[in-house]
N, C-alpha and C positions, 0 to 999 in steps of 0.2 A: 581629582587628583592634582592638576596643576596648582589649585589653590593652596595645597599643602607645601608648596615650595618655600614661600617666605616663612611659614611656621617652622618647617624643618631647619632652615637657615637660622632662624632666631634661637632654637634650642641648641644649635651648635656654636654659634658666634656671639650670641647675646645681643644687647642693644647697640653695639658698635656696628653691627650689620646695617642699621638703619641710619647711623650718624656719620660713618666714615666712608667716603666715596670709593676709596681704594678697596676697602674690605667688602663693600657692596658689590663692586664689579667683579673682583676675583672671586668672592664667595658665590656670586650667582652663576658665573661660568661652571665652577666646580659643582655647584648644586644641580645644574641642569644635567650634567654628565652623571652624577649619582642617581638622579631622578630616573633617567632613561634606563640604566641597567637595573635598577630596582623594579621599574615597571615590567621589564622583560622577565625577570625571575618570578614576580608575582603572577604574571600572565601564564607562564609555563606551569606553575604550581597549580593554579586555579583550573586551567584546562585539563590537567592530569587528574585532579579530583573529580571534575565533572565527567570525564570518560570513565572513571571507575564506578561512579554512582550517578547515572544519568536519569533514573526514574523519579517521578514525583514522590513515590512512596518512600524514597531514600533520602528525603530532604533533611532529616535529623543527622544521619551519619555523614551526609555530605558537607553540612554546616561544620560539624565537629572536626572533620578531616581537613576542611578548608582552613578552619581557625588554627588547627595545629600546624599546618604547612606555612600559612601566611605568618603566624606568630614566630616560628623558628627562623623564617627568612628575615623577618623584621628585626629580630634580636641579632642575627648575625650581621646583617647590613648596617645596624646601628654602630657596631664596633668598627666595621670596615669603612664606613662613612667618615666617622671621627678620625680614624687613622689617615685617610686620604686627605682630609682637610688640614691635618697637622703637618702634612708633607709639603703643602703649597704656601710658599711666602706671600704674605699679604693678607691671610685669612685671620692671622692672630690666634689660631687655635693650637692648643697643646693637648696630646693625648693623655688621658687619665681615665681610670675606672669610675672615679667620682663624676667625670663628665658623661660617662656612658649611662649612668643611672637615670637621669631625666629623660633620655632618649627611650630607654626601655619602658619607663612609666608612661610616656606618650604612646609608645607602641602598644602597650597592654590596653589602653583605651581605644586607640584607633583601629586595632586589629578586628575586634568583635563587630565594630560598626561598619568597617570595610567589608567583612564577610557576610554580615547580615543584609547590606545593601546588594552585594553581588548575588547572594541566595535569592532575595526576593525579586531581583531583576530576572534571574535565570528562570524562576518558577513562572513569572509573568510571561517570559518568552514562550515557555512550554505550553501555558495556558492558551496564549495566542495562536501558537502553531496548531494545537489541538482544535481550537475553534475554526481555524482556516480549513483544516482537514475535514472536520465534521461538515462544514458547508460544502466542501468539494464533494464528499461522499453523498450528501443530500441531492446535490444537483445531478450527480452521476446516477443515483438511484431513480430520481424523477425521469431523467432522459432514458434510462433502461426501461422503466415501466411504460414510457410513451412508446418506445421502439417495440417493446414486447407486445403492447396493445395493437400497435400497427401491424406487427407480424401476425398476431392472432386473427385479425380480420384482413388477411392478405387479399387485396382485390383480384390479383392475377389467379391465385388459387381458386377464389370464389367464381370468378369468370369462367375458368377452364372446367370447373366442377359443373356449373350451370350449362355449359356447352355440351359437356358429356351426357348430362340428364336429357338435354334437348334430343341428342342423337339417340339415347336409349329409349326414349319414349316411342319413337317411331319403329324401333326394332324389337324391344323387349320391354313391355310395360312392367312386368314384375321385377325385372332387374332394376329398372328405373326407380321403382319405389323403394327397393332396398338400398339403392344408392343415396336417395334422399334422406332415408332414415339414418344411414350411417354418417351422412354429411351433418345432419342435425346433431347427432351424438359427438362428433368431432368438435363442432364449435361450442356445444354445451361444456365439454371438457376444458377447452381452451380458455373460455371465460372463467370457469370456476377455478382452474389451476392458476391463473394469473393473481388470485388473492392469497396464495400460499407461498411461503419461502422454500419449503422442502416438501416432497411427496414420496410415499412409499414406491419402490421399484415395481411392485405388483400392480399398482395403479397405472404407472406409465406403460407397462407391458400390455395391459388390457386396452389401453388407448392406442397403442401402436398396432395392435391386432386389427382394430377397427380402421385405423388410418391405412394400414397396409391393404385392407380390402378395397379402399377407395382407389389406392394407387393401382392395385391389380385390375379394376375395372377400367381405369384410364389408360394404363400403359400395357396391360396384358402380359405377355411373356417377356417383355423387355426389362422387366425388374423381378428379382428374386430376394425375398427377405427370409432369412433363417435365424433361428434363435435357439440357444441352449443355456438355461438359467438354472443354477443349483437352488434347491428349495431353501437352504440357509440364507440366501442372499435377497430373497423376494421382499423382506421387509426393510432392507436397506434404504436409506433416504438419499435423494438427490433433488436438485433444483427442477421444478415442473417444465415439461415439454423440451428437456434436453434431447431425449431421443428423437423426437420429431424434428427438432432443429438440425440434428446432424444428418438425419436421412434426407431432409430437404437440401441440406448443403451438398451432400454426394450427388443428388439428382441434378442440382444446378450446374455442377462443374464437370460432370462425366457424360460421355456418349452412352446411350443404351439402345439397343435394337434387339429384335427377337434372335438375330444371329449372334449379337455381341451384348448379352444382357448384363445389367448392373447387378452385381451380387452383394448384398448387405448382410453381414453376419453380426448378430448380437449374442454375447456369451459373457459368463463370469469367470474370473480366475482369482480365487481367494477373496479379497474385499474389493476387487476391481471389476467394473463393468467395461467390457472391450467391445467397441463398435468398429468394425473394419468393412471397407468396401473395396471392390476391385478398381484399380487405378487405370482409367481410360479417358484421360482428359479431353474436353472439347478443344478443338483447334481455334475456335473463334473467341474472342474475349467476351465474357459475360458481364454486363453492366448490373451493378447491384448497390443499393443504398446502404446496406449493412451486411457485414459478414457473419454468417451464423456461427462460424467458429469462435470469432472474437466475442460474440454475445454469450456463448457457453462459458468462455474463460472469464469474462466479466462477472458473470453470475457467481462463479465459484469464489473469485476474489472478494466480492462484495459481501458474501456470507462467511469470509475467513475460513474456506475449506482448503484442503490440500489441492493444488492446481492439476488439472487434467494433463496427461502425457501424450503428446502428438508424436507419431512416428510415421515415416514414410519409406517404403521399399520400392523397387522398380515395378512391382505388381499390385501392391495394396497400400491404402492409406488407413492408419489405425489411431483411434482415439481411446485412451484408457482413462475411465472416469472413476475416482475414488467414491466409494459408497459410504455414507455416514451411518454409524450403528444407530438402530432405533432407540430413541431415548426421550 
């Protein structure tokens, strides 16, 4: 744009702009003033058009709208510029409509080039932003897959489970065998589910039933898991292992004893799956490398699903998960 300053001055003042020092000096000062208010008007017009038609699919209508806006401004400023130059002594300019015509002709050529350049620059910026966003999403997806795999083979859970088996072997061999069978089913499901983006609620409930059996053997009457799921929701889709993550999150942050058991309730309400637990937070700070709740939220965001709703009352912590229709 600054390169157009001498061109515009030549169209208004002619050859004397380059040969007369006074005309050159005075004309350049006026030209700079004219240039800046013209740039401001163009900038406001272009930004307005981009705000109205920001999508890549709207490139055509954006270009036409930009061309009309810039063309009208350029036509109006050509008249205004010539009039301003005619008011300043030393420029040697006299206003006439015959003098405006060359400016309009110049504008009719410059406007499409200007709008085309802006449109291409904007589309390139959009493409670059999308590439950056895609790379960021890929990195986040890889990190989440890594975190998910790390959670699936949770060494603390495995150690505690093996410790429980060790204790059961000496007390109840049959129950120890059932525990090992259920543990193998849990890990088999964890590894299989890691390869799927969405899974039917029916599969998640079957897994949670097995998982609850392990928790019951380990914690006894310190934990109660109840569920009421309407038959119409059982084929609804959700990210795999969401229920297990929320159950583990409740266990991690709440006190549970036979006297004060942790009660976890899973139920449906319309197209929502609601998981609530009694709120009885531990007084000590729990160290954790990743928050189960944030993992659930990130999974829903990554799949462009409606985000879960998190609520907390004095007695309960509640997470409402949108179920995606089978499709």
